[in-house]
C-alpha positions, -999 to +999 in steps of 0.1 A: +000+000+000+029+024+008+044+018-026+010+027-042+009+060-026+045+067-034+038+060-071+008+084-069+031+110-053+056+107-081+029+111-108+018+142-090+053+156-089+060+149-125+030+169-136+041+203-126+062+227-147+099+234-147+130+238-170+141+210-194+169+186-187+176+166-218+204+139-222+239+152-224+260+124-238+292+141-227+283+132-191+286+095-199+321+077-198+336+062-229+334+027-215+296+027-211+276+002-232+242+014-222+225+047-211+190+056-201+178+091-195+145+103-181+137+139-187+113+147-158+107+183-170+095+169-204+072+145-186+057+174-167+050+193-200+033+164-217-005+162-221-007+126-210+012+133-178-010+163-171-041+142-175-026+115-153-019+142-127-054+154-127-068+119-124-044+110-096-050+142-077-088+136-080-085+101-064-058+105-039-053+142-031-049+141+006-025+111+008-004+124-022+000+158-005+011+141+027+037+120+007+050+151-010+054+169+023+072+140+037+098+140+009+102+177+013+109+174+050+132+145+045+155+157+018+144+193+013+131+187-023+098+198-037+091+170-061+067+192-081+095+215-093+129+204-081+135+170-098+146+177-134+161+145-148+178+112-143+206+096-163+217+060-157+246+042-174+268+012-170+298-008-185+277-039-195+241-047-201+227-073-177+250-065-148+239-048-116+266-023-120+262+013-130+259+050-121+229+072-116+231+109-121+203+128-103+195+163-116+176+179-088+176+209-065+174+199-029+190+207+005+224+189+003+231+194+039+199+178+049+205+148+026+240+145+039+229+143+074+204+116+065+230+095+047+254+097+076+229+076+096+233+047+072+252+016+083+290+016+078+290+052+066+325+067+058+340+093+036+367+094+010+384+124-006+387+127-044+403+160-053+378+187-042+350+162-037+339+142-007+325+108-015+303+090+010+300+052+011+276+031+032+256-002+033+222+001+017+196-023+029+164-032+011+143-063+001+172-077-018+194-076+012+225-054+021+247-040-007+273-013-010+264+022-021+283+054-027+276+090-037+288+125-040+276+160-050+292+172-082+278+207-080+245+222-068+217+204-086+237+173-097+243+142-075+263+111-084+252+077-070+267+042-076+276+010-059+313+017-054+336+046-047+358+040-079+326+043-100+317+076-084+353+088-089+352+080-126+318+097-130+331+129-114+362+129-136+340+125-167+318+154-156+349+175-150+363+166-185+393+148-170+383+114-184+369+107-219+332+106-225+312+087-251+323+097-286+300+109-314+266+124-310+232+111-300+202+128-316+174+131-291+140+144-306+125+175-289+101+166-261+116+131-255+106+120-220+126+087-221+157+080-242+178+049-242+207+034-261+227+001-258+257-012-277+273-046-282+242-065-272+253-096-291+280-101-264+257-100-234+251-131-214+214-134-208+195-163-190+177-188-213+187-200-247+168-175-270+192-168-299+176-135-309+195-113-285+228-126-298+219-112-333+214-076-321+243-052-322+227-019-311+193-006-298+181+030-296+148+042-282+130+075-276+094+084-266+077+116-256+055+143-268+061+174-289+035+201-300+006+179-289+019+148-307+029+117-288+058+098-304+078+066-301+109+059-322+131+028-320+159+014-341+175-020-339+207-028-357+213-065-363+240-088-376+223-095-409+195-083-432+177-116-427+175-111-389+162-075-395+134-088-417+125-115-392+122-089-363+101-066-385+077-096-392+075-103-354+065-067-347+040-067-376+025-098-360+022-081-327+003-053-345-021-078-360-027-094-327-035-060-311-058-053-340-078-085-333-079-076-296-096-043-305-116-056-334-145-032-342-129-003-323-122+024-350-102+046-326-080+018-313-074+006-349-063+041-358-038+042-330-024+008-338-021+017-374+003+046-365+030+021-356+051+021-388+077-007-391+105-009-417+135-030-423+164-019-445+197-037-448+205-048-412+184-022-394+148-022-382+130+010-375+097+017-356+080+050-358+049+061-340+032+095-341-004+102-329-023+131-312-016+130-275-053+133-267-060+101-287-032+083-270-045+092-236-081+081-245-066+047-258-046+043-226-078+047-205-094+019-225-064-004-220-063+003-183-101-004-180-097-036-199-068-048-177-088-040-145-117-059-160-095-089-168-080-089-133-114-087-117-127-115-139-099-138-130-097-129-093-104-158-070-139-156-053-139-149-016-137-181+005-170-194+016-173-200+054-194-231+060-214-232+091-214-261+115-236-290+104 
């Protein structure tokens, strides 16, 4: 139940206005093989997020406001305006090893005092920076954690002190960052990219991941239009064609699921799939208002399915 209200609190916080915080590839080290960026400010500006905010506030106003106030008193951050973006990256896909950059304005002294209460807390100097390390405990058990403030508004978090040191050096321009340039469309709320996927060790024996070299993804909203763009580079044109066929099959199944619903069919038809050489591209554009209306239908259907399959309450038999 607590997680439910926290999620509602986050939705509320994401729906307020602020300045944009898009992905800056120069903040990611050259050795990274994956990066994910969430532009919280772009989420706040989207029609879908605004509607989600209104719906959430209508249903849970009192409890959400209490949660927001708790966050503000704990770390000195107003979630409605102070959280701008998150960038996560790591050296290898599939490993629980990486760095999280948090772009947020909060009371660093207040957060510092809170972290000092964590088990095994200690500090390490790295140039002008003080890196804190401690033992983080959650449902998965205890594990190491470390973090530092790069400058006001930017916090570096990771599992080890060396990872934090490298992140700080990249931010300062002392260590090389990812080469090249990543084009992020205007209004992107989530952007992700991964390289060298063919070398990733994944559970199971599915051969498809071994055929993928690179994956790029972006979704968001710009000028009232929701969009989703994805690109998959494979080892061969044949694999690209097969992936395109799989996606087209998914579209067909979705069409059957919403057979007779002209609005849903229009949304599904906006997913354009193409394969050229060894690359598969997915492109989706539709009015944000239509996307929100379709999401409401999907949520309603899911709730109905869960309710339909829910176990009936146990019957209490009386004494014979």
